[in-house]
PAKE-210286 format. One record per residue (C-alpha): residue number from 1; x, y, z. Coordinates in steps of 0.5 Angstrom, whole numbers, plus 500, padded with zeros to 3 digits. Each point is the difference from the previous one (the first is absolute). Last residue first. Example, Ala and Ser with C-alpha at 12.3 -4.5 7.8 and 13.67 -1.06 7.14 Angstrom:
! residues 2
+-----+-----+-----+-----+
! num !  xx !  yy !  zz !
+-----+-----+-----+-----+
!   2 ! 527 ! 498 ! 514 !
!   1 ! 498 ! 493 ! 502 !
+-----+-----+-----+-----+
! end
This chain:
! residues 360
+-----+-----+-----+-----+
! num !  xx !  yy !  zz !
+-----+-----+-----+-----+
! 360 ! 490 ! 530 ! 551 !
! 359 ! 497 ! 494 ! 496 !
! 358 ! 503 ! 493 ! 501 !
! 357 ! 503 ! 496 ! 494 !
! 356 ! 504 ! 494 ! 503 !
! 355 ! 495 ! 495 ! 501 !
! 354 ! 495 ! 501 ! 494 !
! 353 ! 506 ! 503 ! 495 !
! 352 ! 504 ! 494 ! 500 !
! 351 ! 505 ! 503 ! 495 !
! 350 ! 502 ! 495 ! 494 !
! 349 ! 507 ! 501 ! 498 !
! 348 ! 502 ! 495 ! 494 !
! 347 ! 506 ! 496 ! 497 !
! 346 ! 504 ! 499 ! 504 !
! 345 ! 502 ! 507 ! 502 !
! 344 ! 506 ! 504 ! 499 !
! 343 ! 499 ! 502 ! 493 !
! 342 ! 504 ! 507 ! 502 !
! 341 ! 494 ! 504 ! 498 !
! 340 ! 496 ! 495 ! 504 !
! 339 ! 504 ! 501 ! 506 !
! 338 ! 499 ! 507 ! 500 !
! 337 ! 492 ! 499 ! 499 !
! 336 ! 500 ! 495 ! 506 !
! 335 ! 504 ! 505 ! 505 !
! 334 ! 494 ! 505 ! 498 !
! 333 ! 495 ! 494 ! 501 !
! 332 ! 502 ! 498 ! 507 !
! 331 ! 495 ! 504 ! 504 !
! 330 ! 495 ! 496 ! 496 !
! 329 ! 502 ! 493 ! 503 !
! 328 ! 503 ! 495 ! 495 !
! 327 ! 499 ! 494 ! 497 !
! 326 ! 506 ! 497 ! 496 !
! 325 ! 497 ! 496 ! 494 !
! 324 ! 502 ! 495 ! 495 !
! 323 ! 494 ! 500 ! 495 !
! 322 ! 495 ! 494 ! 500 !
! 321 ! 497 ! 495 ! 495 !
! 320 ! 497 ! 494 ! 503 !
! 319 ! 497 ! 497 ! 494 !
! 318 ! 493 ! 501 ! 501 !
! 317 ! 501 ! 507 ! 504 !
! 316 ! 504 ! 503 ! 494 !
! 315 ! 495 ! 497 ! 495 !
! 314 ! 494 ! 504 ! 504 !
! 313 ! 505 ! 506 ! 501 !
! 312 ! 501 ! 500 ! 492 !
! 311 ! 493 ! 499 ! 498 !
! 310 ! 498 ! 506 ! 504 !
! 309 ! 505 ! 504 ! 497 !
! 308 ! 498 ! 498 ! 493 !
! 307 ! 493 ! 502 ! 501 !
! 306 ! 502 ! 507 ! 503 !
! 305 ! 505 ! 501 ! 495 !
! 304 ! 507 ! 499 ! 500 !
! 303 ! 507 ! 504 ! 502 !
! 302 ! 504 ! 503 ! 494 !
! 301 ! 503 ! 496 ! 495 !
! 300 ! 506 ! 502 ! 495 !
! 299 ! 502 ! 497 ! 493 !
! 298 ! 506 ! 498 ! 496 !
! 297 ! 499 ! 495 ! 495 !
! 296 ! 505 ! 496 ! 496 !
! 295 ! 499 ! 498 ! 493 !
! 294 ! 507 ! 497 ! 500 !
! 293 ! 504 ! 505 ! 495 !
! 292 ! 495 ! 505 ! 501 !
! 291 ! 500 ! 501 ! 507 !
! 290 ! 508 ! 498 ! 501 !
! 289 ! 501 ! 506 ! 495 !
! 288 ! 496 ! 505 ! 504 !
! 287 ! 504 ! 502 ! 506 !
! 286 ! 496 ! 504 ! 505 !
! 285 ! 503 ! 504 ! 504 !
! 284 ! 496 ! 501 ! 507 !
! 283 ! 497 ! 507 ! 502 !
! 282 ! 503 ! 503 ! 506 !
! 281 ! 497 ! 499 ! 507 !
! 280 ! 498 ! 493 ! 499 !
! 279 ! 493 ! 497 ! 501 !
! 278 ! 500 ! 493 ! 501 !
! 277 ! 495 ! 495 ! 497 !
! 276 ! 503 ! 499 ! 493 !
! 275 ! 498 ! 494 ! 496 !
! 274 ! 505 ! 496 ! 496 !
! 273 ! 497 ! 496 ! 495 !
! 272 ! 503 ! 494 ! 495 !
! 271 ! 498 ! 499 ! 493 !
! 270 ! 507 ! 497 ! 499 !
! 269 ! 503 ! 498 ! 506 !
! 268 ! 502 ! 505 ! 506 !
! 267 ! 506 ! 500 ! 503 !
! 266 ! 503 ! 505 ! 495 !
! 265 ! 494 ! 505 ! 502 !
! 264 ! 503 ! 500 ! 507 !
! 263 ! 507 ! 502 ! 498 !
! 262 ! 497 ! 506 ! 496 !
! 261 ! 496 ! 503 ! 505 !
! 260 ! 505 ! 504 ! 504 !
! 259 ! 498 ! 502 ! 507 !
! 258 ! 497 ! 506 ! 503 !
! 257 ! 497 ! 499 ! 507 !
! 256 ! 493 ! 498 ! 501 !
! 255 ! 501 ! 492 ! 499 !
! 254 ! 494 ! 496 ! 499 !
! 253 ! 502 ! 497 ! 493 !
! 252 ! 496 ! 493 ! 499 !
! 251 ! 503 ! 497 ! 494 !
! 250 ! 497 ! 495 ! 495 !
! 249 ! 501 ! 494 ! 496 !
! 248 ! 507 ! 499 ! 502 !
! 247 ! 506 ! 496 ! 498 !
! 246 ! 503 ! 505 ! 494 !
! 245 ! 506 ! 501 ! 504 !
! 244 ! 502 ! 496 ! 506 !
! 243 ! 507 ! 499 ! 499 !
! 242 ! 501 ! 507 ! 498 !
! 241 ! 497 ! 502 ! 506 !
! 240 ! 504 ! 496 ! 504 !
! 239 ! 507 ! 502 ! 497 !
! 238 ! 498 ! 507 ! 500 !
! 237 ! 499 ! 500 ! 508 !
! 236 ! 497 ! 507 ! 501 !
! 235 ! 493 ! 497 ! 500 !
! 234 ! 501 ! 495 ! 505 !
! 233 ! 495 ! 494 ! 498 !
! 232 ! 497 ! 495 ! 505 !
! 231 ! 496 ! 494 ! 498 !
! 230 ! 494 ! 496 ! 502 !
! 229 ! 497 ! 506 ! 505 !
! 228 ! 496 ! 497 ! 506 !
! 227 ! 500 ! 507 ! 504 !
! 226 ! 504 ! 497 ! 506 !
! 225 ! 505 ! 495 ! 497 !
! 224 ! 501 ! 502 ! 493 !
! 223 ! 499 ! 508 ! 501 !
! 222 ! 503 ! 500 ! 507 !
! 221 ! 507 ! 496 ! 498 !
! 220 ! 501 ! 505 ! 494 !
! 219 ! 499 ! 506 ! 504 !
! 218 ! 507 ! 502 ! 501 !
! 217 ! 502 ! 499 ! 493 !
! 216 ! 497 ! 507 ! 499 !
! 215 ! 498 ! 503 ! 493 !
! 214 ! 494 ! 496 ! 500 !
! 213 ! 496 ! 495 ! 495 !
! 212 ! 496 ! 495 ! 503 !
! 211 ! 498 ! 494 ! 495 !
! 210 ! 494 ! 497 ! 501 !
! 209 ! 497 ! 494 ! 496 !
! 208 ! 493 ! 500 ! 500 !
! 207 ! 494 ! 497 ! 503 !
! 206 ! 495 ! 505 ! 502 !
! 205 ! 502 ! 500 ! 507 !
! 204 ! 507 ! 501 ! 498 !
! 203 ! 499 ! 506 ! 496 !
! 202 ! 496 ! 503 ! 506 !
! 201 ! 505 ! 499 ! 505 !
! 200 ! 506 ! 503 ! 496 !
! 199 ! 495 ! 506 ! 499 !
! 198 ! 499 ! 501 ! 507 !
! 197 ! 508 ! 500 ! 501 !
! 196 ! 500 ! 505 ! 494 !
! 195 ! 495 ! 505 ! 503 !
! 194 ! 503 ! 501 ! 507 !
! 193 ! 507 ! 499 ! 498 !
! 192 ! 503 ! 495 ! 496 !
! 191 ! 502 ! 503 ! 493 !
! 190 ! 499 ! 497 ! 494 !
! 189 ! 496 ! 494 ! 499 !
! 188 ! 501 ! 496 ! 494 !
! 187 ! 495 ! 495 ! 498 !
! 186 ! 500 ! 493 ! 496 !
! 185 ! 494 ! 497 ! 498 !
! 184 ! 499 ! 493 ! 502 !
! 183 ! 493 ! 501 ! 503 !
! 182 ! 496 ! 506 ! 497 !
! 181 ! 500 ! 507 ! 504 !
! 180 ! 504 ! 504 ! 496 !
! 179 ! 494 ! 501 ! 495 !
! 178 ! 501 ! 508 ! 500 !
! 177 ! 494 ! 502 ! 503 !
! 176 ! 501 ! 494 ! 506 !
! 175 ! 507 ! 502 ! 502 !
! 174 ! 499 ! 507 ! 499 !
! 173 ! 494 ! 500 ! 505 !
! 172 ! 503 ! 496 ! 505 !
! 171 ! 506 ! 505 ! 501 !
! 170 ! 496 ! 506 ! 501 !
! 169 ! 495 ! 496 ! 503 !
! 168 ! 504 ! 498 ! 506 !
! 167 ! 505 ! 506 ! 501 !
! 166 ! 493 ! 504 ! 501 !
! 165 ! 495 ! 497 ! 504 !
! 164 ! 505 ! 494 ! 501 !
! 163 ! 503 ! 504 ! 505 !
! 162 ! 495 ! 499 ! 505 !
! 161 ! 500 ! 492 ! 500 !
! 160 ! 506 ! 500 ! 505 !
! 159 ! 495 ! 504 ! 505 !
! 158 ! 493 ! 497 ! 498 !
! 157 ! 502 ! 493 ! 500 !
! 156 ! 495 ! 496 ! 496 !
! 155 ! 495 ! 496 ! 505 !
! 154 ! 494 ! 502 ! 495 !
! 153 ! 502 ! 504 ! 494 !
! 152 ! 500 ! 507 ! 500 !
! 151 ! 494 ! 503 ! 496 !
! 150 ! 503 ! 506 ! 496 !
! 149 ! 497 ! 507 ! 500 !
! 148 ! 500 ! 505 ! 494 !
! 147 ! 493 ! 498 ! 498 !
! 146 ! 498 ! 501 ! 507 !
! 145 ! 501 ! 508 ! 500 !
! 144 ! 506 ! 501 ! 505 !
! 143 ! 500 ! 503 ! 507 !
! 142 ! 506 ! 499 ! 504 !
! 141 ! 502 ! 500 ! 508 !
! 140 ! 506 ! 500 ! 504 !
! 139 ! 505 ! 503 ! 496 !
! 138 ! 507 ! 499 ! 496 !
! 137 ! 495 ! 497 ! 495 !
! 136 ! 499 ! 505 ! 495 !
! 135 ! 497 ! 507 ! 500 !
! 134 ! 496 ! 503 ! 494 !
! 133 ! 500 ! 507 ! 498 !
! 132 ! 493 ! 504 ! 500 !
! 131 ! 497 ! 502 ! 493 !
! 130 ! 493 ! 496 ! 502 !
! 129 ! 502 ! 495 ! 494 !
! 128 ! 507 ! 499 ! 504 !
! 127 ! 506 ! 504 ! 499 !
! 126 ! 506 ! 496 ! 500 !
! 125 ! 506 ! 499 ! 505 !
! 124 ! 497 ! 493 ! 503 !
! 123 ! 496 ! 494 ! 498 !
! 122 ! 501 ! 502 ! 492 !
! 121 ! 494 ! 502 ! 496 !
! 120 ! 500 ! 498 ! 493 !
! 119 ! 497 ! 505 ! 495 !
! 118 ! 504 ! 497 ! 494 !
! 117 ! 498 ! 493 ! 502 !
! 116 ! 506 ! 496 ! 499 !
! 115 ! 500 ! 497 ! 507 !
! 114 ! 492 ! 499 ! 499 !
! 113 ! 502 ! 494 ! 496 !
! 112 ! 493 ! 496 ! 501 !
! 111 ! 498 ! 501 ! 492 !
! 110 ! 495 ! 505 ! 501 !
! 109 ! 505 ! 504 ! 504 !
! 108 ! 505 ! 500 ! 495 !
! 107 ! 495 ! 502 ! 494 !
! 106 ! 497 ! 506 ! 504 !
! 105 ! 494 ! 500 ! 505 !
! 104 ! 503 ! 498 ! 507 !
! 103 ! 503 ! 507 ! 501 !
! 102 ! 505 ! 497 ! 505 !
! 101 ! 501 ! 500 ! 507 !
! 100 ! 503 ! 498 ! 506 !
!  99 ! 506 ! 497 ! 497 !
!  98 ! 507 ! 497 ! 503 !
!  97 ! 498 ! 495 ! 504 !
!  96 ! 494 ! 499 ! 505 !
!  95 ! 499 ! 493 ! 504 !
!  94 ! 495 ! 497 ! 504 !
!  93 ! 498 ! 496 ! 506 !
!  92 ! 493 ! 500 ! 502 !
!  91 ! 497 ! 502 ! 506 !
!  90 ! 494 ! 505 ! 497 !
!  89 ! 498 ! 497 ! 493 !
!  88 ! 503 ! 499 ! 493 !
!  87 ! 498 ! 500 ! 493 !
!  86 ! 493 ! 502 ! 501 !
!  85 ! 501 ! 508 ! 501 !
!  84 ! 493 ! 504 ! 499 !
!  83 ! 499 ! 502 ! 507 !
!  82 ! 507 ! 502 ! 501 !
!  81 ! 505 ! 496 ! 504 !
!  80 ! 503 ! 501 ! 507 !
!  79 ! 506 ! 497 ! 504 !
!  78 ! 503 ! 495 ! 495 !
!  77 ! 507 ! 497 ! 502 !
!  76 ! 506 ! 503 ! 497 !
!  75 ! 506 ! 498 ! 495 !
!  74 ! 503 ! 506 ! 497 !
!  73 ! 506 ! 500 ! 495 !
!  72 ! 499 ! 507 ! 497 !
!  71 ! 503 ! 504 ! 505 !
!  70 ! 502 ! 507 ! 501 !
!  69 ! 497 ! 506 ! 504 !
!  68 ! 502 ! 507 ! 496 !
!  67 ! 500 ! 507 ! 503 !
!  66 ! 502 ! 501 ! 495 !
!  65 ! 498 ! 499 ! 492 !
!  64 ! 506 ! 496 ! 497 !
!  63 ! 500 ! 501 ! 492 !
!  62 ! 507 ! 501 ! 499 !
!  61 ! 502 ! 493 ! 499 !
!  60 ! 506 ! 500 ! 505 !
!  59 ! 495 ! 504 ! 505 !
!  58 ! 503 ! 497 ! 506 !
!  57 ! 494 ! 496 ! 503 !
!  56 ! 498 ! 499 ! 493 !
!  55 ! 506 ! 496 ! 498 !
!  54 ! 501 ! 496 ! 507 !
!  53 ! 492 ! 498 ! 499 !
!  52 ! 502 ! 497 ! 493 !
!  51 ! 505 ! 496 ! 504 !
!  50 ! 494 ! 496 ! 503 !
!  49 ! 499 ! 500 ! 508 !
!  48 ! 495 ! 495 ! 502 !
!  47 ! 494 ! 502 ! 504 !
!  46 ! 496 ! 496 ! 505 !
!  45 ! 494 ! 500 ! 505 !
!  44 ! 496 ! 506 ! 497 !
!  43 ! 493 ! 500 ! 502 !
!  42 ! 496 ! 500 ! 494 !
!  41 ! 494 ! 505 ! 497 !
!  40 ! 497 ! 497 ! 494 !
!  39 ! 496 ! 504 ! 495 !
!  38 ! 494 ! 499 ! 495 !
!  37 ! 495 ! 504 ! 505 !
!  36 ! 505 ! 505 ! 502 !
!  35 ! 504 ! 499 ! 506 !
!  34 ! 502 ! 507 ! 503 !
!  33 ! 506 ! 503 ! 497 !
!  32 ! 507 ! 500 ! 503 !
!  31 ! 503 ! 505 ! 505 !
!  30 ! 507 ! 502 ! 502 !
!  29 ! 505 ! 500 ! 506 !
!  28 ! 507 ! 499 ! 499 !
!  27 ! 506 ! 496 ! 504 !
!  26 ! 507 ! 501 ! 496 !
!  25 ! 503 ! 498 ! 494 !
!  24 ! 506 ! 503 ! 497 !
!  23 ! 500 ! 500 ! 492 !
!  22 ! 505 ! 506 ! 500 !
!  21 ! 496 ! 502 ! 494 !
!  20 ! 495 ! 503 ! 505 !
!  19 ! 494 ! 498 ! 505 !
!  18 ! 501 ! 493 ! 500 !
!  17 ! 494 ! 496 ! 504 !
!  16 ! 498 ! 495 ! 505 !
!  15 ! 493 ! 498 ! 502 !
!  14 ! 494 ! 502 ! 503 !
!  13 ! 493 ! 501 ! 498 !
!  12 ! 493 ! 503 ! 502 !
!  11 ! 494 ! 499 ! 496 !
!  10 ! 497 ! 506 ! 498 !
!   9 ! 504 ! 503 ! 494 !
!   8 ! 503 ! 507 ! 499 !
!   7 ! 502 ! 500 ! 507 !
!   6 ! 506 ! 497 ! 501 !
!   5 ! 503 ! 501 ! 493 !
!   4 ! 499 ! 508 ! 501 !
!   3 ! 494 ! 503 ! 497 !
!   2 ! 501 ! 506 ! 495 !
!   1 ! 498 ! 507 ! 502 !
+-----+-----+-----+-----+
! end
């Protein structure tokens, strides 16, 4: 007879889970594995709500395993360490992002790119090495191998900083990898949501000239005055787009809804790069002629390895880069998900887990 989530491991845990594709979350008792010799156990303090949580809660990608405890933007305090742990100690503030496992042997892992390991294990909704399903940070505790633990910088906010563990690394990594981190370059950012607003902040910190690109003119003032963008383009305004043609060295496209790529490609200089971060539910139509005529590149990028994630957090702390967040109690989470569907948040929800998650 199969064990229940509450009894399959020795460490008692409590969180909120969805039981079916309705995506509605409710209190859920389960268990975590005992702290192994290389493991770190932490008390979860804050957890960001990512758009990926929405997709998986509602099984929009067809891979969800229920009951499902979401959350991969996790910040907490270490409560126990295994006998061979060297990275952190009890009482340290730490983070856990999208990954809790990888093979540690392939070329990707050897090059600190665990995020592209074919056997990567995500923080929730995936089988761990022992065959049990991983549960995320909408919960009171977490156990992870020390390799996948991020050391939290001193005096860096825990609550507002939590979304950097997904939104931060997802935008920092392509800016660095594709060379869009050089002062004086002109970088466009499409979409000013959870990912896009952080992309603007990182691109500015690298010294680039940033153009925010949105379908909505109503976001102009905030993009320029609050987020620090240098210019603003309304992508539906043909005159504006024509005037800005061939001016950008690269574009970070954070939009998850289907949208035309041709207008964005027209903004790129020859040899420019369009990097896709969003995951639309329908395939993009890719026009080939502008690629050939300008030797332009369309690429994708997903999160980052653990070394780069630590580098990102340290860079953010040094440059005071923080997402704009709305702190919520756990019992508001279903309303927050409904608001996220409507893009009714500026710009990231963060659950105050420690203060509001109470075992029943």
